[in-house]
C-alpha positions as CSV (number, residue, x, y, z in Angstrom):
1,M,-6.7,-22.0,-3.0
2,N,-3.6,-21.5,-5.2
3,R,-0.8,-24.0,-4.2
4,R,1.8,-21.2,-4.0
5,V,-0.5,-19.2,-1.7
6,V,-0.9,-22.2,0.6
7,L,2.8,-22.7,0.7
8,G,3.3,-19.0,1.5
9,I,0.9,-19.2,4.4
10,V,2.5,-22.4,5.6
11,V,5.9,-20.7,5.6
12,I,4.5,-17.7,7.5
13,A,2.9,-20.0,10.1
14,A,6.2,-21.8,10.6
15,L,8.1,-18.5,11.0
16,T,5.6,-17.3,13.6
17,A,5.5,-20.5,15.6
18,S,8.9,-20.1,17.3
19,S,8.4,-16.4,18.0
20,A,5.0,-17.0,19.5
21,D,6.5,-19.5,21.9
22,A,9.2,-17.0,22.9
23,Q,7.2,-13.8,23.4
24,K,5.1,-12.8,26.3
25,L,3.0,-9.9,27.6
26,V,5.1,-7.1,29.0
27,D,4.2,-5.1,32.2
28,E,2.1,-2.0,32.2
29,Q,5.0,0.4,32.5
30,S,6.8,-1.1,29.5
31,R,3.6,-1.0,27.5
32,R,3.1,2.7,28.2
33,Q,6.7,3.5,27.3
34,A,6.4,1.5,24.1
35,M,3.2,3.5,23.1
36,E,5.0,6.8,23.9
37,L,7.9,5.8,21.6
38,Y,5.4,4.7,18.9
39,R,3.6,8.0,19.0
40,A,7.0,9.8,18.8
41,G,7.8,7.7,15.7
42,Q,4.4,8.6,14.2
43,D,5.2,12.3,14.7
44,L,8.6,11.8,13.0
45,M,7.0,10.0,10.1
46,A,4.7,13.0,9.6
47,K,7.7,15.2,9.5
48,E,9.4,12.8,7.0
49,Q,12.3,12.2,9.4
50,F,12.2,8.5,8.5
51,E,15.6,7.5,10.0
52,K,14.7,8.9,13.4
53,A,11.2,7.4,13.0
54,A,12.7,4.0,12.4
55,E,14.8,4.3,15.5
56,S,11.8,5.3,17.6
57,F,9.8,2.3,16.3
58,K,12.7,0.0,17.1
59,A,12.9,1.4,20.6
60,A,9.1,0.8,21.0
61,I,9.5,-2.8,19.9
62,D,12.3,-3.3,22.3
63,K,10.0,-2.2,25.1
64,D,7.0,-4.3,23.8
65,P,7.8,-6.9,21.1
66,L,4.0,-7.5,20.8
67,L,3.2,-4.0,19.7
68,S,2.3,-4.9,16.1
69,V,1.6,-1.4,15.0
70,A,5.2,-0.4,15.8
71,H,6.5,-3.3,13.6
72,Y,4.2,-2.3,10.8
73,Q,5.3,1.4,11.0
74,L,8.9,0.3,11.1
75,G,8.3,-1.4,7.8
76,Q,6.8,1.8,6.4
77,A,9.8,3.8,7.6
78,H,12.2,1.3,5.9
79,M,10.1,1.5,2.7
80,Q,10.6,5.3,2.7
81,L,14.3,4.8,3.2
82,K,14.4,2.2,0.4
83,R,15.6,-0.5,2.7
84,F,13.3,-3.1,1.2
85,A,14.8,-6.2,2.7
86,S,14.6,-4.6,6.2
87,A,11.0,-3.7,5.4
88,V,10.2,-7.3,4.7
89,M,11.6,-8.3,8.1
90,A,9.7,-5.6,9.9
91,Y,6.4,-6.6,8.3
92,Q,7.1,-10.2,9.2
93,G,7.7,-9.0,12.7
94,C,4.3,-7.5,12.6
95,I,2.7,-10.8,11.7
96,D,4.9,-12.6,14.3
97,S,3.6,-10.3,17.0
98,M,0.0,-10.8,15.9
99,A,0.5,-14.6,16.0
100,S,2.0,-14.4,19.4
101,L,-1.0,-12.4,20.8
102,H,-3.3,-14.9,19.2
103,Q,-1.5,-17.8,21.0
104,L,-1.2,-15.9,24.3
105,E,-4.9,-15.3,24.2
106,Q,-5.6,-18.9,25.1
107,S,-4.1,-18.5,28.6
108,N,-4.2,-14.7,29.1
109,K,-7.5,-13.6,27.5
110,F,-8.1,-10.6,29.8
111,E,-4.6,-9.2,29.3
112,V,-4.6,-9.8,25.5
113,D,-8.0,-8.1,25.2
114,K,-6.6,-5.1,27.1
115,V,-3.7,-4.9,24.7
116,R,-6.0,-5.0,21.7
117,Q,-8.2,-2.3,23.3
118,E,-5.2,0.0,23.7
119,M,-4.2,-0.5,20.1
120,I,-7.7,0.2,18.9
121,R,-7.8,3.4,20.9
122,E,-4.4,4.4,19.6
123,L,-5.4,3.8,16.0
124,R,-8.7,5.6,16.4
125,T,-6.9,8.6,17.9
126,E,-4.6,8.7,14.9
127,L,-7.5,8.6,12.5
128,E,-9.3,11.4,14.3
129,S,-6.4,13.7,15.0
130,S,-4.9,13.3,11.5
131,S,-8.1,13.5,9.4
132,Q,-6.7,16.1,7.1
133,K,-3.2,14.7,6.7
134,L,-3.8,11.0,6.0
135,D,-3.6,9.8,2.4
136,S,-6.4,7.5,1.3
137,L,-4.3,4.3,1.4
138,K,-3.0,5.0,5.0
139,R,-6.5,5.8,6.1
140,T,-7.8,2.5,4.6
141,V,-5.0,0.5,6.3
142,L,-5.7,2.1,9.7
143,E,-9.4,1.5,9.4
144,Q,-8.8,-2.0,8.3
145,R,-6.6,-2.7,11.3
146,V,-9.2,-1.3,13.7
147,K,-11.8,-3.6,12.2
148,E,-9.5,-6.6,12.4
149,L,-8.6,-5.9,16.0
150,E,-12.3,-5.7,16.8
151,V,-13.0,-9.0,15.0
152,E,-10.1,-10.6,16.9
153,R,-11.6,-9.4,20.2
154,A,-15.0,-10.9,19.3
155,A,-13.6,-14.2,17.9
156,Q,-13.4,-17.3,20.1
157,G,-10.4,-19.5,19.3
158,G,-9.8,-20.5,15.7
159,P,-6.5,-20.5,13.7
160,F,-4.4,-17.4,13.1
161,H,-4.6,-15.8,9.7
162,P,-2.1,-13.1,8.6
163,P,-4.1,-9.9,7.8
164,A,-4.5,-8.8,4.2
165,F,-3.0,-5.3,4.7
166,V,0.3,-6.7,6.0
167,M,0.5,-9.2,3.2
168,L,-0.1,-6.4,0.8
169,A,2.8,-4.5,2.4
170,I,5.2,-7.5,2.4
171,G,4.4,-8.1,-1.3
172,S,5.3,-4.5,-2.1
173,A,8.6,-4.7,-0.1
174,H,9.5,-8.0,-1.9
175,F,8.7,-6.4,-5.3
176,R,10.8,-3.3,-4.7
177,N,13.6,-5.6,-3.5
178,G,13.5,-7.5,-6.8
179,D,11.9,-10.7,-5.6
180,R,8.9,-10.7,-8.0
181,D,7.7,-14.2,-7.2
182,S,7.6,-13.7,-3.4
183,A,5.7,-10.5,-4.1
184,G,3.1,-12.4,-6.1
185,S,2.7,-15.0,-3.4
186,A,2.1,-12.3,-0.8
187,W,-0.4,-10.4,-2.9
188,E,-2.3,-13.7,-3.7
189,A,-2.4,-14.3,0.1
190,A,-3.7,-10.8,0.6
191,V,-6.6,-11.1,-1.8
192,Q,-7.4,-14.6,-0.3
193,A,-7.7,-12.9,3.1
194,D,-9.6,-9.9,1.8
195,P,-11.1,-10.2,-1.8
196,K,-12.1,-6.5,-1.6
197,L,-8.6,-5.2,-1.3
198,G,-8.4,-3.5,-4.7
199,E,-4.7,-2.5,-4.5
200,A,-3.6,-6.1,-4.0
201,H,-5.6,-7.1,-7.1
202,N,-4.0,-4.2,-9.0
203,N,-0.5,-5.3,-7.9
204,L,-1.3,-8.8,-9.0
205,A,-2.3,-7.5,-12.4
206,V,1.2,-6.0,-12.7
207,Y,2.8,-9.3,-11.5
208,Y,0.8,-11.4,-13.9
209,M,1.5,-9.1,-16.8
210,L,5.3,-9.3,-16.1
211,S,5.0,-13.0,-15.9
212,G,3.2,-13.2,-19.3
213,R,-0.1,-14.4,-17.7
214,K,-2.6,-12.4,-19.8
215,T,-5.8,-14.0,-18.6
216,D,-4.8,-13.8,-15.0
217,A,-3.8,-10.2,-15.4
218,E,-7.1,-9.3,-17.0
219,T,-9.0,-11.0,-14.2
220,A,-7.0,-9.2,-11.6
221,V,-7.8,-5.8,-13.3
222,K,-11.5,-6.7,-13.2
223,N,-11.3,-7.6,-9.6
224,A,-9.4,-4.4,-8.7
225,E,-12.0,-2.3,-10.5
226,K,-14.8,-4.2,-8.9
227,A,-13.3,-3.4,-5.5
228,G,-13.3,0.3,-6.5
229,F,-9.6,0.7,-7.3
230,K,-8.7,3.0,-10.2
231,V,-6.5,1.0,-12.5
232,N,-3.9,2.9,-14.6
233,P,-5.1,2.8,-18.3
234,Q,-1.5,2.2,-19.4
235,L,-1.5,-1.0,-17.4
236,K,-4.6,-2.2,-19.2
237,A,-3.0,-1.3,-22.5
238,D,0.2,-3.2,-21.7
239,I,-1.8,-6.3,-20.7
240,K,-3.8,-6.1,-23.9
241,K,-0.6,-6.3,-25.9
242,L,0.3,-9.6,-24.4
243,N,0.0,-12.6,-26.7
């Protein structure tokens, strides 16, 4: 594994450790209220009312800090509002909440499993009710999260690993915020977690090209296309021009 990827994962693990210790499962009423606020935020996102959506997601997180989908969608809202540093923090909050659930599972397996089932049900409802409205990337992210939650339910113990789709999102937020190297580290961690994540390979091709790493950029393009991602011909041409 690339040394910088390892360092990035170590940093994330360190950041999640303290929050995992501090957080706990909320009561049933708070969880229901959080889900209602999350759904309201989703409706506002669909109407492109991103400021109000962000407020709704924040309120959902206040009710249930372990509602990882609300953290992720808060990041999405901040991206739409071009608040890229805030988006990074929201995506990190998503990872923190997932790490907390993973730790809490050791002593509260039944309750944590119930939380995951609720999130799976919510994500599936969104997929089914918005079949004509979702763009391909959002659909892929939702489907990936459902699969990961199902894997988490089936897994017994083991270390926590930040999911690829969140690392992809963090990388994009860093890149838009002008922090190219942090973006590259996040995208490398994303493809390490899921080698079939074509968009992350494509983004790495851009990062490597901007860093003058022609061979790495060409490899990233090949990996993106192998994963089924359509790479912009102009990107290929720009990489080819590198010495």
